[in-house]
Residue, then its C-alpha position, 0 to 999 in steps of 0.5 A: m500500500i502506498i501512502r502520501e505524505t505532503i508539505t504544501l505551500n499555498e494550497s489550491i486545486n485549480c493550478p499545478y504545483q512544482g517542487i521536489f519529492w522522495f519515495i520513502n517506505n512506500k510514501l510519496i514525500c512532497f515539498m511544493d509551491k503553487v504555480d501562479i501565472r500572475d506571479f510566476h517564479d521557479t521553485d527554490l526547493l532543493h533536495v539537499e537543503v530540504w533534507k537537512h530539515i527532515r533527515n532525522q525522520y527517515k533514518v536507516n537502521g538508526k543512522i542518518v542517510s544522505y539526501n540522495y539515498f532514497p529515490r527522488g525527483r522534481v516537478m518543473v512547471l512553466p506557464i506558456f503564453n501565446s503572442n498576445s500574452e494570454f495563458e495557453y497551458y502549463d508545460c510540466t516536466v517530471y524528473l525521477d529516479k528510474c527505480i520509481d518510474t512506474n505507472k503507479i508512481r506517475e499517477l501519484i505524482e500527477d495527482r499530488f502535484n495537480l498535473y491531471l488538470n486539462s491545462c497541463r501537458v506532462t512529460y517525463e524526462g527520466q533522471l536528468g543530467l548529461d549522463g542520466s545520473h542526477y536522480t539515482c538512489h543508492n539502489c540504482k548506483 
């Protein structure tokens, strides 16, 4: 059974979110920001920084592990406007560790980050980086 655990900033059901996540003990742990087309900004959430605040909750055998120990990923959302500066759609890109790139996990991500909205066009880009190794947990190394 998969359970979701989430920290959300500025909750809304009418827009997508961007942010970061981990998949730990069958739970999707998300940290995210609402995407506001009137005041768009990239998220400043970084795995390495957020992990410093939550790492004590996710020890392995009683020991603190690195931020890249568990499978993780990122959702990036970019509002797209036409030549008349009218909003058209959200371009959503999901990066994630290959060991969690399953239909079930994709559904959880799309549900929690509101990527199911008709205004969203979602693509999955894999692990990021020139060699595809950016999102690689301890099991995939």
